[in-house]
C-alpha positions as CSV (number, residue, x, y, z in Angstrom):
1,M,-9.2,55.5,138.4
2,I,-6.5,57.5,136.6
3,S,-5.4,59.1,139.9
4,W,-5.1,55.7,141.5
5,G,-3.1,54.4,138.6
6,E,-0.7,57.3,138.8
7,V,-0.1,56.6,142.5
8,V,0.6,52.9,141.8
9,R,2.9,53.7,138.8
10,A,4.8,56.2,140.9
11,E,5.6,53.5,143.4
12,D,6.1,50.7,140.8
13,P,6.3,51.6,137.1
14,G,6.1,48.0,136.0
15,Y,3.1,47.0,138.2
16,F,0.4,47.0,135.5
17,C,2.6,45.3,132.9
18,R,3.6,42.5,135.4
19,R,0.0,42.0,136.3
20,A,-1.0,41.7,132.6
21,C,1.8,39.2,132.1
22,E,0.8,37.0,135.0
23,A,-2.1,35.4,133.1
24,A,-0.3,35.2,129.7
25,T,0.2,31.7,128.4
26,K,0.8,32.3,124.7
27,P,4.3,32.9,123.2
28,I,3.1,35.9,121.1
29,W,1.0,38.7,122.5
30,I,-0.7,41.8,121.0
31,I,-0.7,44.7,123.4
32,S,-3.2,47.0,121.9
33,D,-2.9,50.0,124.2
34,A,0.4,50.8,125.8
35,R,0.2,54.3,127.2
36,R,3.5,55.0,129.1
37,L,7.2,55.0,128.4
38,S,7.6,52.7,131.3
39,D,5.2,50.2,129.6
40,M,7.3,50.3,126.4
41,E,10.5,49.9,128.4
42,Y,9.1,47.0,130.4
43,F,8.2,45.0,127.3
44,K,11.3,45.9,125.3
45,E,13.6,44.9,128.1
46,R,11.9,41.5,128.5
47,Y,10.6,40.5,125.1
48,T,11.2,40.8,121.4
49,T,8.8,43.6,120.3
50,L,7.3,45.1,117.2
51,T,5.8,48.4,118.0
52,V,3.1,50.0,115.9
53,R,1.5,53.4,116.2
54,V,-1.9,54.0,114.5
55,T,-2.4,57.7,113.9
56,A,-5.3,60.0,112.6
57,A,-5.5,63.7,112.3
58,D,-7.6,65.5,114.9
59,A,-10.0,66.7,112.1
60,I,-10.5,63.1,111.0
61,R,-11.0,62.0,114.6
62,R,-13.6,64.8,115.2
63,G,-15.4,63.6,112.1
64,R,-15.6,60.2,113.8
65,G,-17.2,61.7,116.9
66,W,-14.2,62.5,119.0
67,V,-14.4,65.6,121.1
68,F,-11.2,66.9,122.8
69,T,-11.6,67.0,126.6
70,S,-9.0,69.1,128.4
71,G,-7.5,67.2,131.4
72,V,-8.2,63.9,129.7
73,D,-7.0,64.1,126.1
74,N,-3.9,66.0,127.1
75,A,-3.1,64.0,130.2
76,P,0.0,61.7,130.4
77,S,-2.3,58.7,130.0
78,E,-3.1,60.0,126.5
79,C,0.1,61.8,125.5
80,A,3.1,60.1,127.2
81,L,4.1,58.3,124.0
82,D,3.5,61.1,121.5
83,G,7.2,61.4,120.9
84,Y,8.0,57.7,121.0
85,T,9.4,56.2,117.9
86,C,7.7,53.0,116.9
87,D,8.9,50.4,114.5
88,M,6.0,51.2,112.2
89,E,3.2,53.8,111.8
90,I,-0.1,53.2,110.2
91,D,-2.0,56.3,108.9
92,N,-5.7,55.9,109.8
93,N,-6.9,59.1,108.1
94,G,-9.2,57.2,105.7
95,N,-6.5,56.2,103.3
96,P,-6.6,52.6,102.1
97,L,-5.1,50.3,104.8
98,K,-4.4,47.3,102.6
99,A,-0.7,48.2,101.8
100,P,0.3,49.2,105.4
101,L,-1.5,46.2,106.8
102,K,0.3,43.9,104.4
103,V,3.7,45.4,105.5
104,L,2.6,44.9,109.2
105,T,1.6,41.3,108.5
106,E,5.0,40.6,106.9
107,K,6.9,42.2,109.8
108,A,4.8,40.3,112.3
109,M,5.4,37.0,110.5
110,T,9.1,37.7,110.6
111,F,8.8,38.0,114.4
112,V,6.7,34.9,114.6
113,N,9.2,32.8,112.6
114,K,12.0,34.0,115.0
115,T,10.2,32.8,118.1
């Protein structure tokens, strides 16, 4: 599946984003899993965006059952946005989420009120 997706993206970087948008009928969307710079560029060029990265240290992730798999976890589908600067970052290392989620909600409402 990943190999097929790579072939499709090489021919048309916006293919999957366009396909996802075809069925969209609401004025506000939450895209929970962008994986490529081309995905981010597609949406930023066409829509008002608020980008959020949720992070957790590898040690925390391992404690939650994650096991690094070479060829998967270090593939472009997992790492292509590692250097991308988002509008907001939420630390998911077990710290209380109430404050960052409040900030996210406030920012999201600002976007909602602009649309």
